[in-house]
C-alpha positions in Angstrom: 30.0 0.4 77.5 31.7 0.6 74.1 32.3 4.0 72.6 29.8 4.9 69.8 30.7 7.2 66.9 28.3 8.8 64.4 29.8 8.8 61.0 28.2 10.4 57.9 29.1 9.7 54.3 28.1 10.9 50.8 26.7 8.6 48.1 27.6 10.7 45.0 26.4 9.2 41.7 27.3 10.7 38.3 24.9 10.7 35.4 26.8 7.7 33.9 26.0 5.6 37.0 29.5 5.7 38.6 29.9 6.4 42.4 32.6 8.5 44.0 34.8 6.6 46.5 37.9 7.9 48.2 41.0 6.3 49.6 42.0 6.9 53.2 45.4 8.4 53.8 48.4 6.1 54.6 48.6 7.5 58.1 44.9 7.2 58.9 43.1 4.5 60.9 42.5 1.7 58.4 45.0 3.1 56.0 44.5 3.1 52.2 41.1 1.4 52.4 38.3 2.8 50.2 35.1 4.4 51.4 32.3 6.7 50.5 33.6 10.2 51.4 32.6 11.7 54.7 33.7 11.5 58.3 32.9 11.8 62.0 30.0 14.0 63.1 30.5 16.2 66.2 27.9 15.9 68.9 26.8 19.5 68.2 26.4 19.0 64.4 23.5 17.7 62.4 24.3 14.9 59.9 24.0 17.4 57.1 26.3 20.0 58.7 28.9 17.4 59.5 28.8 15.9 55.9 29.0 19.4 54.3 32.0 20.3 56.6 33.8 17.0 56.0 33.5 17.1 52.2 34.7 20.7 52.1 37.7 19.9 54.4 38.6 16.6 52.7 38.1 17.4 49.0 37.3 21.2 48.7 33.8 20.5 47.3 30.4 21.8 48.2 27.5 19.4 48.0 23.7 19.4 48.0 22.6 16.8 50.5 19.5 14.8 49.8 17.7 12.0 51.7 19.3 9.3 53.7 20.3 6.4 51.4 21.0 3.8 54.2 22.1 3.4 57.8 24.4 0.7 59.2 25.4 0.0 62.7 28.7 -1.8 62.9 30.9 -2.9 65.7 34.7 -2.8 65.4 36.9 -4.3 68.2 37.4 -0.9 69.9 34.2 1.0 69.1 30.8 0.9 67.4 29.8 3.2 64.6 26.4 4.5 63.6 27.1 4.9 59.8 24.6 7.1 57.9 24.9 7.5 54.1 23.2 10.3 52.3 22.4 10.9 48.6 24.5 13.9 47.5 25.3 16.0 44.4 28.4 18.1 43.9 27.3 21.8 43.7 30.7 23.4 43.3 34.4 22.8 43.4 36.7 20.3 41.7 37.8 17.3 43.8 41.1 17.9 45.4 43.0 15.5 47.6 43.2 17.7 50.7 42.6 15.0 53.3 42.1 11.9 51.0 44.8 9.9 49.4 43.0 9.3 46.1 39.5 9.1 44.6 37.8 7.1 41.8 34.5 7.1 40.0 33.4 3.4 40.0 30.7 1.5 38.4 28.5 -0.4 40.9 29.6 -3.8 39.5 33.3 -2.9 40.0 33.0 -1.8 43.7 33.8 -5.2 45.0 37.4 -4.9 43.5 38.2 -2.3 46.1 38.9 -3.0 49.8 36.5 -1.2 52.2 36.3 -1.0 56.0 33.6 -3.3 57.5 30.8 -0.7 57.8 31.4 0.5 54.2 31.6 -3.0 52.9 28.1 -3.7 54.4 26.9 -0.4 52.9 28.2 -1.5 49.5 26.4 -4.8 49.8 23.1 -3.0 50.7 23.6 -0.6 47.8 24.2 -3.4 45.3 21.6 -6.0 46.5 19.0 -3.8 48.2 19.3 -5.7 51.4 21.5 -5.9 54.5 24.6 -8.2 54.2 
């Protein structure tokens, strides 16, 4: 049986309609690809606890977590991920690159000019078209 990983991510949208995306570090799995910020949830954590922890560890920000925006299951060659994306709002902190290489605020129509991992790419398609890719 293939290993299954639960991953949570934040869909953070500014008032001007731009979304926050972050770039994976050069030494990470799938280096320098772009993604919604977040990370792996531990078995003992709720999605919300994991997402709050990851964003604090990666960018030194605290967020208010809203409802689930979308969920994608995606198989990579070595494992499967259960990818859950939540609507979030930054409560406090200025974005710092603690465990991310870079970040951008991107208009929805410009998201396709960034390279994303498979599950994130499907999420972007769902976000932009309203249906699964």
